[in-house]
C-alpha positions as CSV (number, residue, x, y, z in Angstrom):
1,M,0.0,0.0,0.0
2,K,1.3,3.5,-0.9
3,D,2.0,6.0,1.7
4,H,-0.3,9.0,1.2
5,K,1.2,11.3,3.9
6,D,0.8,15.0,3.2
7,P,4.2,16.3,2.2
8,H,3.3,19.7,3.8
9,L,2.8,18.0,7.2
10,N,6.2,16.3,6.8
11,H,7.8,19.7,6.1
12,Q,6.1,21.1,9.2
13,D,7.3,18.2,11.3
14,D,10.9,18.7,10.0
15,L,10.7,22.4,10.8
16,Q,9.4,21.8,14.3
17,A,12.1,19.3,14.9
18,E,14.8,21.7,13.7
19,N,13.3,24.5,15.9
20,N,13.3,22.3,18.9
21,L,17.0,21.4,18.2
22,L,17.9,25.1,17.9
23,K,16.2,25.9,21.2
24,V,18.1,23.1,22.9
25,K,21.4,24.4,21.5
26,L,20.6,28.0,22.5
27,Q,19.8,26.8,26.0
28,L,22.9,24.6,26.4
29,E,25.4,26.8,24.7
30,H,24.2,30.2,25.6
31,G,21.9,29.8,28.6
32,M,18.8,31.1,26.8
33,Q,15.2,30.0,27.4
34,M,13.1,30.2,24.2
35,D,9.7,28.7,25.2
36,H,7.8,31.9,24.3
37,T,8.6,31.5,20.6
38,T,6.1,28.6,20.2
39,E,3.3,31.1,19.3
40,L,5.1,32.0,16.0
41,D,4.5,30.3,12.7
42,P,7.1,27.5,12.4
43,Q,8.7,29.0,9.3
44,L,9.1,32.4,10.9
45,E,10.2,30.8,14.2
46,N,12.9,28.8,12.3
47,Q,14.2,32.0,10.6
48,W,14.3,33.9,13.9
49,L,16.0,31.1,15.8
50,K,18.6,30.7,13.2
51,S,19.4,34.5,13.3
52,V,19.6,34.4,17.1
53,Y,21.9,31.4,17.1
54,A,24.1,33.0,14.4
55,F,24.3,36.2,16.4
56,E,25.1,34.4,19.7
57,Q,27.8,32.4,17.9
58,Q,29.4,35.5,16.5
59,F,29.2,37.3,19.9
60,K,30.8,34.3,21.6
61,H,33.8,34.4,19.4
62,A,34.0,38.1,18.8
63,G,37.2,39.9,19.8
64,R,37.6,43.4,21.3
65,L,39.1,46.4,19.6
66,S,38.9,50.1,19.7
67,V,36.2,52.1,18.0
68,Y,39.0,53.7,15.9
69,E,40.2,50.3,14.7
70,Y,36.6,49.1,14.1
71,I,35.9,52.0,11.7
72,G,39.1,51.4,9.7
73,R,41.5,53.9,11.4
74,P,40.5,56.9,9.2
75,A,42.7,60.0,9.0
76,F,41.5,62.9,11.0
77,R,42.7,66.3,12.2
78,R,43.2,67.3,15.8
79,W,40.3,69.4,17.2
80,D,42.6,72.2,18.2
81,S,44.0,72.6,14.7
82,L,40.6,73.4,13.3
83,T,38.8,76.8,12.9
84,S,35.2,77.1,14.0
85,E,34.1,76.8,10.3
86,E,36.2,73.7,9.7
87,V,35.2,71.7,12.8
88,G,31.6,71.3,11.6
89,K,32.7,69.9,8.3
90,E,35.2,67.5,9.9
91,L,32.6,66.4,12.4
92,Q,30.2,65.6,9.5
93,K,32.9,63.5,7.8
94,I,33.6,61.6,10.9
95,H,29.9,60.9,11.5
96,V,29.6,59.5,7.9
97,I,32.6,57.3,8.3
98,M,31.2,55.9,11.6
99,E,27.7,55.3,10.2
100,N,29.1,53.6,7.2
101,N,30.9,51.2,9.6
102,G,27.9,50.6,11.8
103,V,28.8,53.0,14.6
104,Q,26.6,55.9,15.8
105,L,26.9,58.5,18.5
106,D,23.7,59.9,20.0
107,C,23.4,63.1,22.1
108,I,20.4,63.7,24.3
109,C,21.2,67.4,24.5
110,Q,22.7,70.0,22.1
111,Y,26.5,70.7,22.2
112,E,28.9,72.7,20.2
113,D,30.5,70.9,17.3
114,A,34.0,71.3,18.8
115,V,32.9,69.5,22.0
116,I,31.6,66.5,20.1
117,Y,34.5,66.4,17.7
118,K,37.0,66.4,20.5
119,F,35.1,63.8,22.4
120,I,34.9,61.4,19.4
121,T,38.6,61.8,18.4
122,E,40.1,61.8,21.9
123,E,37.8,59.6,23.9
124,L,35.4,57.5,21.8
125,F,38.0,56.4,19.4
126,Q,39.9,54.8,22.3
127,H,36.9,53.1,23.7
128,E,36.8,49.3,23.2
129,M,33.8,47.5,21.6
130,D,33.0,44.0,20.5
131,D,34.1,43.2,16.9
132,M,30.5,42.4,15.8
133,R,29.5,43.0,12.3
134,G,26.3,42.1,10.4
135,C,23.8,43.4,7.9
136,G,21.9,46.3,9.5
137,M,23.8,46.1,12.8
138,T,24.7,49.4,14.4
139,S,26.5,50.0,17.7
140,H,25.1,53.0,19.5
141,F,27.0,55.2,22.0
142,I,25.4,58.0,24.0
143,Y,27.5,61.0,24.8
144,E,25.9,61.6,28.2
145,E,26.9,58.1,29.3
146,F,30.5,59.3,29.2
147,H,29.7,62.9,30.3
148,P,26.5,63.1,32.3
149,N,24.5,66.3,31.8
150,H,23.4,66.8,35.4
151,D,21.4,70.0,34.7
152,H,19.3,68.2,32.1
153,D,18.8,65.1,34.3
154,L,17.6,67.3,37.3
155,R,15.2,69.3,35.1
156,N,13.9,66.0,33.7
157,Q,13.4,64.4,37.1
158,T,11.6,67.5,38.4
159,N,9.2,67.6,35.5
160,R,8.5,63.9,35.8
161,F,7.8,64.2,39.5
162,V,5.4,67.2,39.1
163,R,3.6,65.7,36.2
164,A,3.3,62.3,38.0
165,I,1.4,64.2,40.7
166,F,-0.8,66.5,38.6
167,T,-1.3,64.7,35.3
168,S,-1.5,61.0,36.0
169,S,-2.1,58.3,38.7
170,W,0.9,57.9,40.9
171,G,2.2,54.3,40.7
172,E,5.2,52.1,41.4
173,F,7.1,53.3,38.4
174,D,7.0,56.9,39.9
175,E,8.3,55.7,43.2
176,V,11.8,55.3,41.8
177,L,12.0,59.1,41.6
178,L,12.1,59.2,45.4
179,A,15.0,58.4,47.8
180,Q,14.5,55.9,50.5
181,K,14.1,58.8,53.0
182,V,12.4,62.0,52.0
183,S,12.2,65.3,54.0
184,C,8.9,67.0,53.8
185,S,7.1,69.5,56.1
186,G,10.0,69.4,58.5
187,E,10.0,65.7,59.0
188,D,11.6,62.7,57.3
189,H,9.3,60.1,55.7
190,D,10.0,56.8,54.0
191,R,9.2,56.3,50.3
192,A,6.2,54.2,51.0
193,H,4.6,56.9,53.2
194,I,5.2,59.6,50.6
195,S,3.7,57.5,47.9
196,A,0.6,56.6,49.9
197,F,0.1,60.3,50.7
198,I,0.4,61.4,47.0
199,K,-2.2,58.7,46.1
200,T,-4.5,60.0,48.8
201,F,-4.0,63.6,47.6
202,Q,-4.9,62.6,44.1
203,E,-8.0,60.6,45.1
204,A,-9.4,63.6,46.9
205,H,-9.6,65.5,43.6
206,A,-11.8,64.9,40.6
207,S,-9.4,66.5,38.2
208,F,-6.3,68.6,37.8
209,R,-5.2,71.0,35.1
210,L,-1.5,71.8,35.0
211,R,-1.6,75.4,33.7
212,Q,2.1,76.2,34.2
213,S,5.3,74.4,35.2
214,Y,8.8,75.4,34.3
215,V,12.1,75.1,36.1
216,T,13.5,78.5,37.1
217,D,16.9,77.5,38.5
218,V,19.1,74.5,39.1
219,V,21.9,74.7,41.7
220,I,24.3,71.7,41.8
221,D,26.8,71.3,44.6
222,P,30.4,71.1,43.3
223,S,30.6,67.6,44.9
224,L,27.9,66.4,42.5
225,I,26.2,64.8,45.5
226,N,23.4,67.4,46.3
227,A,21.3,69.7,44.2
228,N,18.3,72.0,44.5
229,V,15.8,72.8,41.8
230,N,13.0,75.4,41.9
231,M,10.0,75.4,39.6
232,S,7.2,77.8,39.0
233,L,3.8,76.0,39.3
234,S,0.2,76.8,38.6
235,V,-2.5,74.2,38.9
236,T,-6.3,74.4,38.9
237,A,-8.1,71.5,40.5
238,K,-11.6,70.3,41.2
239,M,-12.3,68.5,44.5
240,K,-14.5,65.4,44.7
241,Q,-17.1,67.5,46.5
242,G,-17.2,69.9,43.5
243,D,-15.2,72.8,44.9
244,R,-12.6,74.4,42.6
245,I,-9.1,75.3,44.0
246,R,-5.9,76.7,42.7
247,Y,-2.4,75.6,43.7
248,E,0.4,77.9,42.7
249,G,3.8,79.1,43.8
250,V,7.3,77.8,43.9
251,C,8.1,74.1,44.0
252,S,11.4,73.4,45.7
253,L,13.0,70.0,45.3
254,H,16.2,68.7,46.9
255,F,18.1,65.9,45.2
256,Y,20.7,63.4,46.4
257,R,22.9,61.6,43.9
258,E,23.9,58.0,44.6
259,H,25.1,55.4,42.1
260,D,25.1,58.0,39.3
261,Y,21.3,58.6,39.8
262,W,19.6,61.6,41.2
263,S,16.8,60.9,43.7
264,I,14.4,63.3,45.3
265,S,15.3,63.5,49.0
266,G,13.1,66.5,49.9
267,F,10.4,68.7,48.4
268,H,7.8,71.4,48.9
269,I,4.9,71.3,46.5
270,P,2.1,74.0,46.8
271,G,-1.1,72.3,47.9
272,L,0.5,69.0,48.6
273,T,3.2,69.5,51.2
274,R,1.2,71.2,53.9
275,D,-0.8,68.2,54.9
276,I,1.8,65.5,55.0
277,R,2.1,64.0,58.5
């Protein structure tokens, strides 16, 4: 009797067997758990698993070399030999060479061309990276990871904190803005107590309208351990009972830096601070 098995089913079985083998190899050789991929189409899963395995194999055997070596050791001029007109053109050339070799520098804030050119040629070029190359692969570096912009970070943290109070529901993600101990209304409180109070404050209101919030000044201690930020605030709110109220004035936030991260260790917020016990 002839075997009338569906060849499509045999192909699917072969694919599934190969996928299972790839998962085992990824687990044994690279310590990866791949159970979640079973929801994919077997053909797509096979392609994805092969690409992951190829990447992991390349990473496993990749060497280390400087960024300068990685992009082919291009000729460049020293930053202090360039005029202000020349530095922009030379920086553009360097960016093109880097991007053509799968390397990109990102900046969160704006800086003068001379600052970035000097950083690339004197610091980034010496930085070591994995010798990993592939179609569409780009290694990203962030300037602020080498030179933190504390003024930007403090302004960002202040805005996040105020908006978390007056434009959304306070949650666990917002708690990371706070230090373990926070000074408020002349007393120290733990993070959990502050979070509970903010939630109670929000629940007492039907709505908030953040009319104005902008940072007026940032003062950073030379030790880079403590900082103070002031913000001008204006909020209109509606209480659950229907009464309307306005909170406005100066927000004052004190920050403490630990493990390269700024946390709020004290604050005064119009309308909020007065009732914390």
